[in-house]
KOLKOL-936880 format. One line per 10 residues: number of its first residue (from 1); their letters; for each residue x, z, y of N, C-alpha, C, O, CB. Coordinates in steps of 0.2 Angstrom, whole numbers, plus 5000, padded with zeros to 4 digits. Glycine has a CB too. Layout:
! KOLKOL-936880
NUM	a	X,Z,Y,X,Z,Y,X,Z,Y,X,Z,Y,X,Z,Y; ...
END
This chain:
! KOLKOL-936880
1	mpphirraae	5432,5542,5522,5429,5546,5517,5426,5551,5517,5429,5556,5519,5432,5547,5513; 5418,5555,5514,5416,5563,5515,5421,5565,5510,5424,5563,5505,5408,5566,5513; 5419,5571,5514,5424,5575,5512,5422,5580,5503,5425,5584,5500,5424,5581,5520; 5416,5577,5500,5414,5579,5496,5417,5573,5489,5418,5574,5483,5406,5581,5500; 5417,5568,5491,5418,5561,5489,5426,5564,5488,5428,5565,5483,5414,5554,5495; 5430,5565,5493,5436,5567,5491,5436,5572,5486,5438,5570,5481,5437,5569,5496; 5435,5579,5487,5437,5583,5481,5434,5580,5476,5437,5580,5470,5435,5589,5482; 5428,5579,5476,5428,5574,5468,5432,5569,5464,5432,5569,5458,5422,5570,5468; 5436,5564,5468,5439,5561,5466,5447,5567,5465,5452,5566,5461,5439,5554,5471; 5448,5573,5469,5455,5576,5469,5453,5578,5463,5457,5575,5459,5458,5583,5474
11	lrdagcvfag	5448,5583,5460,5447,5585,5456,5447,5579,5450,5449,5581,5444,5442,5589,5458; 5445,5574,5450,5446,5568,5444,5451,5564,5443,5452,5561,5437,5443,5563,5444; 5455,5565,5447,5461,5561,5447,5465,5566,5445,5466,5567,5439,5463,5558,5454; 5468,5569,5449,5472,5573,5449,5479,5573,5452,5484,5577,5451,5473,5574,5444; 5479,5567,5457,5484,5563,5460,5482,5555,5460,5476,5552,5458,5492,5564,5458; 5489,5553,5462,5490,5545,5463,5487,5543,5455,5489,5545,5450,5500,5541,5465; 5484,5538,5456,5482,5533,5447,5485,5529,5446,5486,5527,5440,5475,5528,5447; 5488,5527,5450,5494,5522,5448,5499,5524,5442,5500,5529,5440,5499,5521,5454; 5501,5519,5440,5502,5519,5433,5510,5521,5436,5513,5519,5441,5499,5510,5427; 5512,5527,5431,5520,5530,5432,5519,5536,5439,5524,5540,5439,5527,5523,5434
21	cqaptwfcdv	5514,5536,5444,5517,5537,5450,5513,5547,5449,5509,5549,5445,5514,5530,5457; 5515,5548,5451,5516,5558,5450,5515,5563,5455,5516,5569,5454,5522,5561,5449; 5513,5558,5462,5512,5560,5470,5505,5565,5466,5502,5564,5461,5510,5551,5478; 5505,5571,5472,5500,5574,5472,5494,5572,5474,5494,5568,5478,5502,5578,5473; 5489,5574,5472,5482,5575,5476,5482,5573,5487,5481,5568,5490,5480,5584,5474; 5485,5579,5489,5488,5580,5495,5493,5573,5500,5493,5570,5506,5493,5585,5492; 5495,5572,5494,5501,5565,5495,5496,5558,5497,5497,5554,5501,5506,5564,5486; 5490,5557,5492,5486,5550,5493,5479,5550,5498,5476,5555,5501,5483,5547,5484; 5479,5545,5498,5472,5544,5500,5467,5540,5494,5468,5538,5488,5474,5538,5507; 5460,5541,5499,5455,5539,5493,5454,5531,5494,5454,5528,5499,5448,5543,5494
31	hhllhwahgg	5453,5529,5491,5454,5520,5489,5448,5517,5487,5445,5517,5482,5461,5519,5483; 5446,5514,5491,5438,5509,5490,5441,5502,5484,5444,5497,5486,5434,5503,5500; 5439,5505,5477,5441,5500,5472,5438,5492,5474,5440,5486,5472,5438,5502,5464; 5431,5494,5478,5427,5486,5480,5428,5487,5488,5426,5493,5489,5417,5485,5476; 5429,5485,5492,5430,5487,5497,5423,5487,5502,5417,5485,5500,5436,5483,5500; 5424,5491,5507,5415,5493,5509,5414,5486,5514,5409,5486,5517,5412,5502,5516; 5418,5480,5515,5417,5476,5519,5414,5469,5514,5410,5465,5516,5423,5475,5523; 5417,5470,5507,5415,5465,5500,5409,5468,5499,5408,5467,5493,5420,5463,5492; 5403,5474,5502,5400,5477,5497,5399,5482,5493,5394,5484,5490,5400,5476,5494; 5407,5485,5494,5407,5490,5490,5404,5498,5492,5403,5499,5498,5413,5490,5489
41	etslgnsall	5402,5503,5488,5397,5508,5491,5404,5514,5492,5410,5514,5489,5389,5510,5483; 5403,5520,5497,5406,5523,5497,5408,5531,5493,5410,5536,5496,5406,5522,5501; 5408,5530,5487,5406,5535,5482,5412,5536,5477,5417,5534,5479,5400,5534,5479; 5410,5538,5471,5415,5544,5467,5417,5539,5463,5423,5539,5462,5412,5551,5462; 5413,5532,5460,5412,5528,5456,5415,5522,5459,5415,5517,5455,5406,5527,5454; 5419,5520,5464,5419,5516,5469,5428,5518,5471,5433,5514,5472,5413,5517,5475; 5429,5525,5470,5435,5527,5472,5440,5528,5467,5438,5527,5461,5435,5532,5476; 5448,5529,5469,5454,5531,5467,5456,5532,5472,5457,5529,5477,5457,5527,5463; 5460,5540,5471,5467,5541,5473,5473,5536,5475,5476,5535,5469,5469,5545,5469; 5476,5534,5477,5483,5531,5480,5488,5535,5483,5485,5539,5487,5482,5526,5485
51	cerhhtkvhs	5493,5536,5482,5497,5536,5488,5500,5531,5491,5501,5526,5489,5502,5539,5486; 5501,5535,5498,5504,5526,5504,5506,5522,5499,5501,5519,5498,5512,5526,5510; 5511,5521,5496,5514,5519,5493,5511,5514,5488,5511,5508,5489,5517,5524,5491; 5507,5517,5483,5502,5512,5480,5497,5509,5480,5495,5505,5476,5501,5513,5477; 5496,5514,5487,5489,5510,5491,5492,5502,5493,5492,5497,5490,5485,5515,5499; 5496,5504,5499,5500,5497,5500,5499,5491,5496,5495,5487,5497,5507,5498,5499; 5503,5492,5491,5502,5488,5483,5494,5485,5483,5492,5479,5484,5502,5495,5474; 5491,5491,5482,5483,5490,5479,5480,5483,5484,5477,5479,5482,5478,5497,5480; 5483,5485,5490,5479,5479,5495,5484,5473,5495,5482,5468,5499,5477,5481,5505; 5489,5472,5493,5494,5467,5492,5494,5461,5484,5497,5457,5482,5502,5471,5492
61	gyrvqrvgdr	5490,5464,5481,5487,5461,5476,5488,5464,5469,5486,5461,5463,5489,5455,5476; 5490,5469,5470,5492,5475,5462,5483,5479,5461,5480,5483,5465,5499,5484,5466; 5482,5476,5454,5474,5482,5456,5476,5488,5451,5481,5488,5447,5464,5477,5454; 5471,5493,5451,5468,5497,5447,5462,5497,5446,5458,5496,5450,5470,5503,5449; 5460,5500,5439,5452,5501,5437,5452,5505,5433,5457,5506,5429,5448,5496,5436; 5445,5508,5432,5444,5515,5428,5442,5513,5420,5436,5511,5420,5436,5520,5433; 5445,5512,5414,5443,5510,5408,5441,5517,5407,5444,5522,5409,5449,5505,5404; 5435,5518,5403,5432,5523,5401,5436,5531,5405,5434,5533,5411,5433,5522,5393; 5440,5534,5402,5441,5540,5406,5449,5539,5408,5453,5544,5409,5439,5549,5401; 5451,5534,5408,5458,5535,5410,5457,5528,5414,5452,5524,5414,5465,5535,5405
71	wrtwrpdgte	5465,5528,5420,5465,5524,5423,5470,5516,5420,5474,5516,5416,5467,5528,5430; 5468,5511,5423,5472,5506,5421,5475,5501,5428,5472,5500,5433,5468,5502,5417; 5483,5498,5427,5485,5496,5433,5490,5489,5430,5495,5488,5427,5489,5503,5437; 5485,5483,5435,5489,5476,5434,5492,5474,5439,5490,5475,5444,5486,5471,5433; 5498,5470,5439,5503,5466,5443,5497,5461,5446,5491,5460,5444,5510,5463,5438; 5500,5458,5450,5497,5452,5454,5494,5446,5448,5490,5442,5446,5503,5448,5461; 5499,5448,5446,5499,5440,5440,5497,5439,5433,5496,5436,5428,5508,5437,5438; 5494,5448,5435,5488,5448,5429,5490,5451,5424,5487,5452,5419,5485,5441,5426; 5498,5454,5423,5501,5458,5416,5499,5466,5418,5500,5468,5423,5511,5457,5414; 5496,5470,5414,5497,5478,5415,5503,5482,5414,5508,5482,5410,5492,5481,5411
81	iliattrlrt	5502,5486,5421,5509,5489,5419,5509,5497,5415,5507,5502,5417,5514,5491,5426; 5512,5496,5409,5511,5502,5403,5518,5506,5406,5524,5506,5409,5510,5498,5393; 5515,5510,5402,5522,5514,5406,5522,5520,5399,5518,5524,5398,5520,5519,5415; 5527,5519,5395,5528,5522,5389,5528,5533,5389,5531,5536,5393,5537,5519,5386; 5524,5534,5384,5525,5542,5384,5530,5544,5382,5533,5540,5378,5520,5546,5380; 5534,5550,5385,5539,5553,5381,5537,5562,5380,5533,5566,5382,5546,5552,5387; 5541,5563,5377,5540,5570,5375,5545,5575,5379,5551,5573,5381,5540,5572,5365; 5542,5580,5381,5547,5585,5383,5550,5588,5378,5548,5588,5372,5543,5590,5387; 5556,5591,5381,5558,5593,5375,5557,5602,5377,5558,5605,5382,5566,5590,5373; 5556,5606,5371,5556,5612,5371,5560,5617,5370,5559,5623,5370,5552,5613,5368
END
């Protein structure tokens, strides 16, 4: 992945985009959403930051997709992984 696309993905994604993951950018790979071998281009629009664990999951049937300004994650059976948000105590 060219350095300028990696930097742009780091700024946009701020870490692993898999639902519920909080891995920082330096712990992530840039993943082609549509693999280059299947015609996917090397571009920011076809890229997502994923930690090693979740990068492996995506290559094993899980899926991430950017919808609007947020990332969504699906299991191999097509069900979406939804993470409840919690409020931090102040």
